[in-house]
Structure formats: C-alpha cells, structure tokens
N, C-alpha and C positions, 0 to 999 in steps of 0.2 A: 504493500499499499503506500504510495507516494503522496506527499502534500503538494507535490509541484502540478500545476495545471499543464496537461499536454500540449504541445505545440501542434495541435491538428493543422495541417497546413491547407487553409481553406481557400486564399486569394492569390496570393501573388503569382504562384505558377499556373494558374489558371489561365491568365489573359491570353498567353500566346498560344494557348491550345484550343480553347473553347470561349469565344466571345459570343455571346447572345444578346441582341440589342432589342429592348422592348419597342416596337413600333406602332404604328396608328392601329393596326388590325392585331388581335391577340395572337392569332395563330400565323401571323406573318412575321417570323422571326428568324431574320438573317443569321447566319453563322459563320461569318468570314474567319477563316483560321490560316494562321502562318505554316500550318503543316497540314498535310493530307490525313484524311481518315486512315488509310493504311498504315501510314506512318506511326501515328499516334497509338494505335491498337496492335501494334506487331510487337510493342514493348509492355512489360508490367508496369514499369515506373510511370511512362507516359500515361497509359490507360488510367493508373491511379490519380494523376493529376486531372485528367478530364473529370473523373468521377468527383474530386474535390470541387469542381465548379456546379455540381448538382448540389452539396452540402452547402455551399456559399451563399444559395438562395435561403436559406434559413435565418441568415445573419443580415437580413434586411428588416427595416422597420414594419413590413406587412407582416411578418411572423412574430419578430420580438415582442412588440407592443400591440399588435392587431389579432390577428387570427388565433395565436396561441391562447389568448387570455381575454383580451378586451370584448371581442365577439362573443364570448360565452356567458357574459354577466347577466343573465336575465333568468334565473332559476330559482330553486326553492332553497338554495344553500349560497349561492354567488350572485352578489347584485352589485349594480354600478350605481351611483347617485346620479339620479335622473333630475333634469333641471325643469322649470316651471312649464316651459313649452319646448316643441321639437326644434333643433337647432343645426341639423344636418351634421352632428359629431357622433362619435361614439355612444352618447347617452341615447339617441333613437334607437340605436340597435338593441339597447339594454330594454327599452321601452316597447318594442315591437312596433316603431314607428318610422323606421328608415325609409328615405325616399331615393328615388334614382339620381339624386344630386349629391349624395353623400360620398364624399371623395375617397374614404376608407375602403369602400366598395370596390372601387376601380385599383386602388393600390393592392389589395390583396388578389384580386382576379388576375391583374397582370402579372403579377409575381408568381402567382402558382404556375400560369401557362409558360413562364420562362422556364421555371424549374422543371416542367414535364417535358418541355422541349430538350433541355439539357439531359435529362434522364434518357429520352428517347434516341438521342445521339449516341451516349454510351451504351446502350442496350444494343442497337444496331452495330456500333462498331465492334463490340466484344463478340457478338453472334457472328459477324463475318471475319473475325480475326483468325489467321493462319495458327495462332497458338491457343486458341480457346480450348481445345480438346489435348492440349500437348501436357502429358503429367509433369513436365518440368515446369510448368506455369501453373500452379495450383490456385493462384490468387485470381485468376481471370474468372473462374466461375463465382468465387467470392464477390468478385466486384460487379459481377451481372447480378447476383442476388441482392447487392447493395441498392444499385440502380433501378432494379424493378420495385424494390420496397420503397424507396425515396418517392418514385412516381406513385405508387399507391398510396403514400401518405397525403400527397398533395391532392389527389382525387377525391380521397376520403375527405378532407376538408373541405373542398368545393361542393361536394354532394351533400354533405351535412347542411351547408348555408345556404346553397342556391337549387338543391333538388337535383333534376335531370339537367346536365351539363354537356357542352361539346367534348367529344370524347376520341382521341387520337393517340395512338401507339406506334406512330411512325415520325421520325424527325422531319420537320418543315423543309423543303427543297423548293428551289424555283419552279414554276408551274403547278405546284399544288393548289388544290383549292382551299383558300385560307377561310372560307366561310361555311363553316361546319353547322349544323343545328344541334339542338340538344338530343342526347342520347339517353334511352331509359336508364335509371339507376340500377335496376336489377341486372341489365344485361353488363354495365360498366363493372359492376361488382362482380359478378360471375367470372369475367376475364381476369381481374385483378388479383382473385382468390386463386385461380388456377394458376396464374404466374408464379405465385409463392410456393403454392403446394408443389409445383414442379420442380422448383431450384432450392427448398429448403434444406435438403438433404446434403446438397453440395456445399454447404456454408459451413462457417467455422464457429465454434463457440467464443464467446468473448475473451474467454481467457486463454484463446489461441491467437488472438489478434493484436496487432503493435498499439492500438489505441482503445483496446478494451470496451467499456462501455460507452465510448465516444463514438464507436464505430458500428453500422448496423451487422448485427450478430445473429446467429443461427436462433438464440433464444427468443430474441425481440420478433424475429419473422415468425417463429411459432405463434407468439402471443398475437401479432398482426393478423395472422390467418383466422384466429378465433374472433379477434374485434371485428374484422371486416366480416365475417360469417353471421355474427350476431347482428349486424346492421343489415346485412341482406335477408334475413330471417326475422327482421323486426319490422315494427310500422314506420311509415313515413307519410307524410303529408303531400297529398295530390293538388294539382292546380284548382280543382273544385272545392278544395278545402274539406277533403275528407282523410282520415287517416286509414291506410290499408296497409296489408300484409300480402305477400304473395301465398299462392296455395302450397307451394313446396317449402314453406319456412321451417318445417322439421327437419329436412335433409341439412339444412345449415345451422341448425342447432346440433346437429349430429357431428357435424364437421367441426363446429367451436368446440365441443366437448373434447372430440378426438384429439385435436392439435394442441388443446390446453393439456390434456393429460399426457400427451406425447412428451411435452417439456417437462412436467413433473416427473415422469418416468425414466426420461433420459438425462435430464440435468437438473435436479432437484435443488433448490437454493435455501440458504439459511437466512432467516428472517433476521435482522439486527434488533437484540431485544430493546434497544432504545429507540423508539420511534422518532424522537426528534433528532438524533443523530444523522438519520437517513438525510435530511436536509441540510444540517450544519456540514455534513460532509461535501455537500455540492458548494456551500459558501465558502468552504475552506479548500476547495479543489482537490478533494479526496475522492478517489473512484475505486471503491471496492469491488472485487469481481465475486460472482457467486453469491450476490447478497440480494438487496431489495431491488435497486434499478436495474433493468435488463437493457436499456438506451437512453441516454439523455443528450440533446441536441447539443452539440460541441459550439459554444460561442467563442469566439477568439478573444484576447484582451482588447479591452475597448468597445467591445460589443454586447449584445443581450441586456436585457431590461428587468431581469430577476432582481428584486431587491430594490428596484427603482418605481415600477408601478404594481409589483404584486410582492406583497411582504410587510414588514415592519416599517411603518412610517418613520423617518428620521427627519427632523427639520433641518435647514442648513443654518450654519453657524460657523464660529472660528473654529471649530472642532476639526480634525482632518478625515472625517468620515464623508462629507459631502451630504447629498439630500436625496431622499426617496420618498415619494408619495406612496399612496396605495389606492389604486383603481377600483377593486373588487371588495367588497366586505359582506359579511356574515348577517343576515338577519336573526334576531333574537329568538325566533322559533326555532331555527338551526342550532343556536348556542345552547339553547335548553333543551333539545333533543338528546343529548349526551348524557350517558349515565355519569353521575359524578365521581365514579371510580375509573372510568375509563382513562387511560394515560395518553391518549391521543387528544385529550381536551386542550390542555394546556399548550400543548404543540401546534395546535390547530388555531385555536382562538385567541387572538391577542386582544388583550382588554386595555392595552397600554400604546404609547408611541412616546419616540424621544423629542423632547423640546429642544430648541436651538443650544442649549447647555447641556445636552445629553441627560436630562433628569426626565425619567419617567413619569408621564402624565397619563391621565385615564382618556381612552377613546370615548367618543359619543356614542348613545345607544344606537346609533345608525353606521358606525364606523367600525365595529369589531372587525379587525382583519386577519388575514393569514398569518400566523407566527412561525411558518415553516422557513421563511428565508429573512436573512436580516443583514443589511450592507456591514452591520458593526462585527461580523463574524469573519470579514474577509481576512485572509492572512497578511494582508498589507493595508497601509493607510492610503486611499485614493486620492485624499486631498480635499480641502475644504469647499474647492469649487465643482469639484465632480457630481455627477447625477446619473444619467445613462451610462450604459456601457460597462457593467460591473464585471462581465467575462463569467458571471454564475451561470452553470448550464441548466436546461430547461428539462424535467424528466417527462419523458413521453410515455413510458410505460414502467411499472414496477410489478414485481413477481406476485403480489398479493392481487394485482388486477386480473392476472391469469387464474389464480386459484378461484376469485370469485366469479370470474367468467365459467370456469368449469363447473362450479357449484350451480350456478343460473341454469347453464345449458342442460346438465344432467337433471336439474329437478324439471325442467320443462319436458324433458323425455320420459322419465319414470318417477318423478317424485323425488321425496328427500331421501335418497338413498346413502348409503354409508359412505360412498364417494363423495356426494355434494355435502354432506354433514362434516366429514372430515376436513373438507377444503375450508369450509366455514370455521371450522374449530381451530385450525391453524392460524386464520387471521385474529379472531377473537382472543385466542391465548397470548398473542403479543400485545394484545389491548390491555390487558389486565394481569394484575399480579397474581402470581401462581395461587396464592392463598384464598382468592375468591373464584377460581376457576369452577369449583362445584356449583356456584349459582349463577356467576355471570358468562359462564361458557357452556357447561354440561347442561344444566337445567334450563338455560336459556334456547339452547337448540331443541332440546326436547319439547320446550313449550310451542316450537314452530313445527309440529309434527306432520302437517298435510301440505300439499302441493302450494296452494294460495298463500298460505302464512308462511311457509319457507321462501316463496319469493318475495313476500314484503320484507322478511328479514335481509334478504340480499339487498333488496333497494335502500333499506336503512344504514347496512353495514357499508355499502360503497359510499353513502354520504359521508358517515363517520371517517373512513378511512381515506377520501381523496379531498376533503374540503380543500379549496384553493388551488387544486390542480386542473380543474376546469375542465372535468370530463363529465358534469353531471348534464349539461345541455344535451349532449349526444345520447347519454343512457336515457332521459325522460323522452325524448322524440322515439327512439324505437320500442320503448314500454308501452308507449301511447298513454304516458301519465303526466304529460306536460300541463294540460290544463287543470288537471286535478289537483296537481302540486302548488300551482301558481295561486288558485283559488283558496286552497286549505291555508297557504301561508299567509296570504293575505287577510281572510278571515280571522285568522288565529292573532296576528298581529293587532287586528282591529280590537279584538277581544281582550288580548293582553292590556291595551290601553285602557279598556273601559273597566276592567277588573282590578287594575291597581288603582284606578281612580275612586273607585266606589268601595275598595277594600275587602269585597267579596268576589266569589266566583272562583274557577279553575286555576286562574294565573295569579290570585291574589297573594299567594304566599311567597311569590318571585319577588325580587328586588324592585321597589318602585323608585328607590334611590340607590346609587352605588356610592358606599362610604369609603373613602381612601386616605392614605396620607403619602406624601411625597418623600423622598429618600436623597440621598446624594447622588451625584451623576454616576450613571452606569450601574446603579442599584436598583434592584426590583422594587416596584411601587408596591406599598402594602393594601391590600383590599379586604374590608371585613367581611364583605358579603356577596360572594360571587354567585351564590345559587339561592339566596333566601332573603327576604325583607327581614331585619331584626325586630323581635318582639317589642322592644322599646328603643327609640331613638338613642343612638350614642350621643355622648357630648359633642358639640360641634366646635371647632377651631371659630374664634372671633365672634361666639354666640353666648348670651344674648347681644353683646357689646363687642366692638373691637377692642381686640388685646385679651379678651376673656379665653379661657381654655386654651392656651397656646400649645398644648399638646393633644387637643382634641382632632375629631376627624372632619375631613371636608367632605361633601356630598354634590352629587350632579344627577339630574332626572336620569331614570333608567326606564322602566317600563313606562312610566308616567310621561315619557317624552313621546310615546306612540299616541297620546290624547291630547288633543287641542281644549285646554280646560275654558278657552274663551268663547268658543263655539259650540262645545259638546261634539265635536266630529273627529275622526281620526286624523293624525298629524299628516302635513303635507308629504312627509317622507313614504308614509305608507300609500298614501292614494297615489303617488308618482311611479313607483318603481316599476309597475307592470301596467302602466296607464293604457297601452295599447290592447290589452286584454281586459274586457268589460264583463266576462261571465263569472259571476262569483259561485256559481254551481259547478265549474270545473268541467263541464260537459261539452263544450265548443272546443274544438281543436285550437291550439294556439300558432300564430302566423309566425312561426320562427324560420320559414324561409326568406330569404334577403331578396329584393329586387335587384336587377342588372342594373349598372350605372348607365345612366343616359349616352355616354361616349361609347360604351361597349355596343349598345343596341345601334347607335348611328354609323358605328364603322364596320357592322356586320352585312351591310347592303340589304337589309331587310329580312336577315335569315333569323335573327334573334329578335324577340319581343318580351316584354313583361307580360307574358299570358298567365293569366288566373292569379290566385291568391289573393283576390281582390286589390289588385294593384290599379285597376281600371283601364287595361288594355287589353 
C-alpha cells in the first residue's frame, strides 16, 4: 500500500496520438493524428497512450462536477439547494425543471460522445492490430477490455439521463452519417453487456495491473456487467411518461446474479472494517487492492472536484487548505433513517463544516453533507487559494455494490435464499459492532424473510451504504420507486416540521433544535443531541442575558427549520427541493429524463428532437 498518488499518464502523451475535436455536430469528431492507426496499435506502449486519451475525458468538468454528482442530486437521499425560480443551472436538474437552454446538458452530452468516439478508435485499432492475438503482447486484450468498458460507462450515463440516445460503435470517419437517430435503450444495453461478457475473462485483476484500482480491471468489469444487466432488467421512463420494463427482464436479473457471484467466487474482497477509512484512503491517495473499491476514476493532480463540491465544506481563509463547498446534502429524513448504532452514520452524515478559521460549526438543517471526503485529509496542504482540482479520485464501484446487486438479483429470481441473505449479512456486519450482530444483523435479516420485504431491505441498505456516492437516482429509476420515494420524503419532511412545532406526533422526539459547543480549530464540535430532543432545555450561552452561562450550549433550529412558523406552512426548502414533481401520492412517474440542448437539436439536421417527456415538442 502506497501513500503516493499514482502518476496515471492521462494527458500529455495523448495529444500526438489521438486528438478528438468536438465540432458543431456531436458525432462529427475529426481525429487527426500524427501517426497512423496501424503504427499506434502495432505497439503495446502506444496503444496504451491512445487508451489514456479515453480516460482523459473523465478529467473534464463535464464529469468531475457535473454528471458524476451534480446530475444526481434529486432523490430521497441526495439533494441540491434549489432556487426560488428556475435559472437554467444545475438547480433546475435537481428540481426536475431543466430546459433545453441549460448549458450543462450540452457540456455533458458533447463530452460523452468525444469519449465514446475515442473509445471506438481504440477498440477498432486493437481489434485490427497485428499483435492483438500475439501471446507475447497480453496487454492488448486487457486494453481492449478497458476501452469497451469505458465506452459502456459513458453510454450508461447518457441513457440514465437522456433515455434513448444515438448509438455508434465504430469511430467516426469522413463520409459517415453524422446525424444518427436515437436507438432503443434495451438494444444498446444488450450490445454493451455482450461486449463485456465476451472480454472479461481475458482481463486482469487489479492486483495484476500497474495502476491497480485506478485502471479498469476484471473485478470492475464483472461488477459493471451486473450493473448494466440490472438497468436492462429494470424499469425506465418512456416518452409518453410511462415506467416500463421488458418482458425478458428476468434473463438480465439472472445475468446480474451470475456475474456478481462470479466475482465473489473467483476474487472475494475483504471489506475494510473501518467504513470511513475507505474514503480517507481516497483523500490520502492510498489505493488498497482487494478491498472495498473496485475502480475509482483517476484524477491527475490539479483535476477532480471531490472535496470541493462533494464532501465536507471548508470555508476559505488564511489557512493552507483552500476552500470547498458542498453541492449535495442529505434531507433529515435520510439522516434519521439510520440506526443509531450504524457505524456508517457519522462517516456519511456530517453535521458540521469548517469556518474560515478551521473551527467546526454546525451545518443548517438543510445542509447536512457527505462526510466521506475532506480536503483537510489531503497528505499535503494545497494552499490558501486552492479550491477545485484536489486530485482525489472518485469511486465508481465498491465491492459492497456487487454484494448487494447479487442479493437483489437472487431475491428477484428465487426470493431471499441463503445466497441473498449471506450477501446482505456481509454488508451489515461491517456496519455494526460485532457485539450487536445478533439483533442488528441476524435478527434484522430474519425479519425480512419474504421476497418483497427483503427487496425493501436492499433498497434501504443501498441508501445507508452509498449515501453521497450518487448511485441513488439510477437505482430509484430502475426500481420504479422514484415517485414513491420523492413523495414520501417530501411528506415526511413536512410532517417533521409540524410535529416539532406542535411537540406531538411521530417526529416530536427528534431534535427541534440542535444544541452544540464550538471547540478549538480542527477539533470536533460537541453536539448534545444528534438523535433526540432533550427532555429539558440545557443552559444556553448568553441566556437570558449576554454574558450569562459562558459555558452553556448554543442552539439552532433543526426540525423546526422545516416549518414556517409565520405562515404555518412548510419551509421554502421543503417546497423547492423537488418542485417539478407535484404528485404527493408518489404514483406519477418522475420526469428524470433530461431534454436535449437546443444546439444539439439544431445541429442534428432535424434527426433529433425533444420528443415526449412533456417537453412540448
């Protein structure tokens, strides 16, 4: 295990080999090269450099602070702060109100198709290479697998956000038709899954590769087959605003179960007993093999926005750590869904931020953020003026994801068999101290003994395990639970505020106010009541008069912040979060599919339109 960040060669050597320029038409991607394809792919080292050009597209803003996390901030566990009215920013994506003028849509769309075209160039070049089947060049098949997987990732992201999309598996050349129509999601996914099924056995495990979990590896590919298969077997939104799944969905649950199990059988990983350490490792540039993370996006130094827009907020000051905000926060419904003994709670839900003097202060009731990443954990001091570009990698899949996908798929096929229960058990055992396994693990699993109950347990477990990792949007869509969960969250937040104000009801015992004491810089803030409202209010600092009780507690509104005492209505925060979804019964599908940007439509020569999804065309 090394504390040094691998110098994954992403950019400099790529330019002379593969330069893909994003032109007016997103499929019209010239690829001038100083070397011919035959030359590049006749040597492993140059083929690798071409492949790095595909990885490089993850280092663009379109991924680092857009599609990896900002596009996912509108679920029951991850929310962004929505403005008072639509403003053509990321906030409109959070509130389901994005328009075709939102520049983020174009940025992500174009970046994705540049990445896909680069991957197509590498795939074709390797498949046509004279050394592809040469046993003296074993890395060529590994590189092919990496390119196929990278292409699948970008299509996966596109389809999750835009539904049916143009699908091209060959590199763009002069004379090609640049104006492709949308292809059905199910057909695209079938091709992408088969690509990975065909190549995974020829790939290497992370511990056989020079860049370990920073390089696409066999274990991640096995997991990606399961992830794509569950998407293919799940529900999705159609242009007429219906949630549907294909009649062959069980075939894909079988595929997901089998490939998740193949990883568990062939290459079982050991879970780090300290949940928070998984993410501290990322902040400290430590990359353990055969543990939790299967693959994390490698950000070169000066790139990547982890711990800038996702993680502990750190305000700018004279201190040497720079500044980082936090775009995604957790609603209090999610915060209080955790068992108080769940060791993932403190690692996930950060009640604090660092003020400009590095003193921990309490977050507001609407800003409890992901505690998994913190720029203060960097192994160096990035400087007072630093902000973006922390270099902290982004986890794309963890082993527990594979375990829970296996449990979910097996349960859908056969109910909660021992295979399914055993996978859930492994995840929950890490979450709780061994002294309470009898109640929090074994009894808990026994209580969820039928198929529907066990499925709901998986839904909950994925929330507690992956909070802040931005998987929930995709899960809710494929489960056809998006509307139900949004409505439930909003309704519960409204009731939380009412109960806190009235002092009676389901949520009345939870903190109406948060009582806290500040400490020295870098020291943990003291919180009296994370989970419960005190029976009697503690002595407050400066109360009843300034100077009284200098050792008393400070307080701020907590559940009470969800209620507008002046109007008797829910707070603006509650009413804005999912503003574009108006059905409080949760029966109506959520319009999570985004519109195409107007320039994408205009440059498609009439082939692409914003058809359906109530976008008015």
